[in-house]
N, C-alpha and C positions, 0 to 999 in steps of 0.2 A: 714659373719655377716651383709653384706649390702643388702641381698636379701629382707629384710622386707621393704626396702625403695620403692620397686616397687608400693606398694599400694598407699602411699601418692602421688607418681609421677603421677599415673593415675588420681588421684583427681585434681592435678594441671592442667593436660591436659584438663580435663573436664571443670574446672573453666575457663580456658583460652578460650575454645570453646564457653562457654555461654557468656563470656564477649564480644567476637567478634560478636556474634549473636545480643546481645543488641546494640552494637555500629552500626551494619548494620541497625537495625530497626530504631534507632534514626536518622541515616543519611538519611534514606528514608521516615521519618515521614512526612515531608511537602508534598511529593508526594502522600502518603496515604491520607492525609487530602484533597488534591486537588481532588483526584479521588472520595472521598466520597462527596465532594461539587458538583462535576460534576454530580454524580448520583442523588443527591438531586435536583439539578437544572433541570435535565432531568425529574425527577418525577413530579416537579412542572409544567414544560412546558407541560407535558402530561395530566395535570388535565383537565377534560372535561370543555368546554366552555358553559356557563359562570360560573366561580367559585367565583366571587366577584361582587359587585355592578358595574353598568355601568353608566357612565356620559353622559348625553344627552345635549350638548351645544345648547342653543337657543341664537342666536346673536342679539336679541332685548330685550327691557325691558319687564317686565311682563305685561300682560293685552292685548297685541296685538293678532291678529288672528293667527300668527305663534306660539306664546306662548300657546294659547288656544288649538290649534291642537296638539302641542307637549305634553302637559300635558295629553290630552286624550289618546294619544298613549302610553305614559310612564306608565300610570296605567295598561293598558291592557298588555303591554309587560312585566311588572314586574311579573304579574300573570303567564304569559305564560312561562317565562324563569326561574322562581323560584329565581330570584335575583332582587333587587331593581334597577329600572332605575331612576336615580336622575336628574331632570331638573336643569341645571346650566345656568342662564341668564347672558350673557356677552355682553351687549349693547355697542354701540359706533361706530362712523365712518360708519354709514349706514349699519351696520352688519359686517363690515370688521374685527373688533377686534375679534369677536367670531369665524369667519371663519378662520382667520389666526391661532388662538389658536388651532383649530381642525387640521389644515393642519400640524402643527408642533408636534402634539401629536403622541405617539406610535401607530403604526398600529397593535394593538393587540385585537381590538374589544371592548375595555373597554372605549373608547372615541368615541362618535358619534356626529353628527351635524344635526340640522334641517336647511336645506338650503331652500332658497326661491327665488322668481322671482327677488328680489332685489340683494341678494348676488351672485346668479348664473345666472342672466339674464341681469341685468342692470349694476352692478358695474364693470364688466370686461371692459366695454367701458367708463363708466363715470369717473372712477379713473385711472389716467395715471400711478401712482406709486403703484399699487396694490401689496401687499406682498404675494399674493398667486395666483396660477394659477387654475382657476375654473374647468379646465379639467384635467390637469396633476397631481394635488396634491390631488385628491379625487377619491374615489370609490363609485359611486352611489349605493344605495340599493333599494329604492322604493319611488315613489311619495306617498304622503299621501292624499292630497285633492286639489281641484281647487275651487276658489271662485271669483265671480265677485265683482267689487266695487259697492258701492252705493253712489250717490251724496246726501249729507245732508247739511242742513242749520240750523242756530240757529232760533228758533221760532220768533225772532224779525224781521227777514228778511221778507218783505212783499210778495215776490214772492212765488206762490203756485205751479209752474211748471217750467220746463226748459225754455220755451219760455219767460215767465215773468221774469225769472232771467236774461236771456240774455239782455232783454230790460232794466232792472234795472242796470246791469253792464255797459252797453253802455252809460247810462245817468250819471254814476259816475265812469269814467275811473280812475284806480289807487287807488280807495278808498275802494274797497272790498278786504279783505284778505282771503286767503285760507290756512288752516293748513295742515301739513303732518307730518308723523312720522320721517321724515328725508330726506335730499336731495338724490334723485335717487331712492327712494322707489316707490312701486306701486301707493300709493296715490299721490305722487308728480307728477309722469309721467301722471297719469290720469288727474290731474289738468292742466298740460302743454298741453296735447293733447286736452283737452276741450277748453283751451284758443285759440289754433290754429284753431280748427274746428268752434268754435262759433265766433271768431273774437273779443274777449273781452280782456280788460286790467285789470286783477286781479293780486294781489301781493301774491307771495308764502312766507309763514312763516314756516320754518322748525323747528321741535322740536326734542328732544332726546327721541323718542319713542312715541308709540300710546297713552299711558296713559296721558302724558303731553299735547299732541295735543288735546285729547278729553276733558281734564279738561278746557282748555281755550276756546274751542268751546262751550261746555255746559255753561260756564260762560259768553259767549257773547263777549270775547275779540277778537275773530275772527268770521267771518260770515259763512264760507263755508269749507267743507272738503270732501275728497273722502276716503273711507275705505271699508274693506270687510264687507259683511253682517254679518259674524261671529262675528266681533268685535262691530259693531254698532247697531245690532238688539235690544239689551236690552234698549238702550237709545232711539231708535225709538219707541219701545213699551211703554215706560214710558212717551213719549211726550216731552222729553228734546231736541230731534232733529226731524226735518221734512225731510223725504226723497223726492227727486224730480225725480230721475231716477236711474236705475241700468245699469251698463256697460256690460251687457250681450246681446247675440243675442235673447234670449227669457226671459220672465219674470221668476222671482225666486219664488219658492213655498212658501218660508217664508215671502215674500212680494208680494202677488198676485195682489194687487191693485196699485203697483208702476210700471209705464211704463218703457220700455227700452229706451236707448238713441236713438235707431233707430226710435222708435215710437215718440220720442220727436224732430225728425228732424236732429239728428246727428248720422247717421248710422256708421260712422267710429270710433266713440268713444267706442271701445270695449276693455276692460281691464280685464284680468283674473289673479288674484294672485294665486300662487301655493306654496306648501311647500312639502318637502320630506326628508327622512332620508338618510344621506350620511356618509361614513366612510373615514378616511385618506387613501391615496393611499397605495397600497401594503398590505392592510389588507387581510389575508388569504381567498381564495375563498370559502372554506367550511363555514367560519364564515359569509361571505357576503350572501351566499345562504341560510343558516339557518335563518338569520335575515330577509331576504326577504320572506322566506316561512311563518314565524310567522306574519310579518306585513301584508302580503297579506291576510292571514287567518283572522286576526283581523279586517281588513277593509271590509271584506265580511260578517261579523256578522250583522244580521239585526238590532240589537240595536245600533251598531256603525254607520251604514248607516243612521239610523233614527236620531241619535244624530247630525251628521254633516248636514243632510238635513234640520233639524229644524232650524239650524243656518245659512242657506243660502249657504252651501258648498256641494260639490259633492266628495265623496271618489273616488280616482283614483289610485288604486294599479297597479303596472306594474313590469316588470322584470328589473334587473340591466342594461341589455343592452338597453332596451327601454328607461329607465330613462336617461342613458348616452346620447343617441341620442337626447332626449327631451331637455336636458340642452344645448347641442350644438346649437340646433335650436333656443332656447330662446336667447342665446347670440347674434346670428345673427340678430334675429328680433328686440330686444331692442337696439342693436347697431345702427340700422338704425334710430330708433326714437330719441335716444340720440344725434346722429350727426345732424339730421334734426332740432332739437330744439336748437342746439348749447350749450348743457349742459356740464359743467365741474365741477369736484370736486377735491380738493387737496388731 
C-alpha cells in the first residue's frame, strides 16, 4: 500500500537538490559579481586611447607665451585625437603648483602638462624645497616651440636703444623697475643677466603671471620688462610698448627692425624661452609615442609653422628621448646662471 509514496519522495529529493543549488549560487554570488566587475574593468581598460577629454595643465596664468602656445596645440590636438583637449591654467609659485599637480596625477594619458624653461630649467635650482623632480616625475613627449625674449620699455622712457637705456639706468641707480611674470621665470633671468652684463642697478618687480606684469608695464607703473615676442608682439605693434632689442643670436622675422643684444653690445645676453608637452612618469609608452607622433605632425603643418613664426617663435618638434636630454641640459645651464646670480626662492 505504500508503493505509491515513491512518487512524492522523488519530488522531495528533486526539491532538495534545487534548494541546495540555489544555496550554492547565493553563496557564490559575491564572487560572480566580482568576476563580472573585473570583466567590465578590463573592457574599460582596453578602450582605445583616448576615450574621454584630456586635461592640458598650463602652470601659468592665461595670456602668457606658454598659455598661447598651449592653446594653439590644444585646438589642433583635439581635432587630431577626436577628443577635446581642455586647457587648465594652474598658476602660482613660478609654475610649481601646476607642475606638482601634473606630477601627482594618474599616468593614464588624460593629464598632460605644458612645461617651460621656468618649471623644467630654472626652478630645479631656484627652489630648494621643490615638491616634484623635473626628471624622475615626468615623461617628456615633445618640445613645442622656442622663442627669444624681447626687451621692451614703456613709451615714457626716453631711451630709444639699449645703449641709451644703459646710460639712463646708470644715471638713476635703483630707480628703474623691471617687471616679470614671477621669480625665476625666463623674463626675470633675462633681466638679471642684463643687469650683470650691462652693469646697471635696476629693481626686479615680480608679478603673478604675464598678464599682470603687462598691465602694469603698459600702464607705466614699471618701466621695463623682458618677455617672449609671442606675448609682447601685439603690444609692440599697437605702440603701447617700445622694443629695444631681442635676446637671440639673430634678428627675429616678426621684428626685423629690432637689433639683437649682440648688435647692441651685449653678446652674452642670449635667452630662449621654450615650452613642450610632458606627461606624468610611467605613462604607457604607446600613449607617449602616439601623442608625440600627433604633436610632431601638427607642428610640421605649414599653417602652424607660419602661426608661430608670425609671433616670433620657432616650432621645435623632437622625440621623447631628445626632449628628455634637452631638459637635463637646461637644468644644468640655468643652474649655473641661478647660482652665479645668487638667486633663491622659498
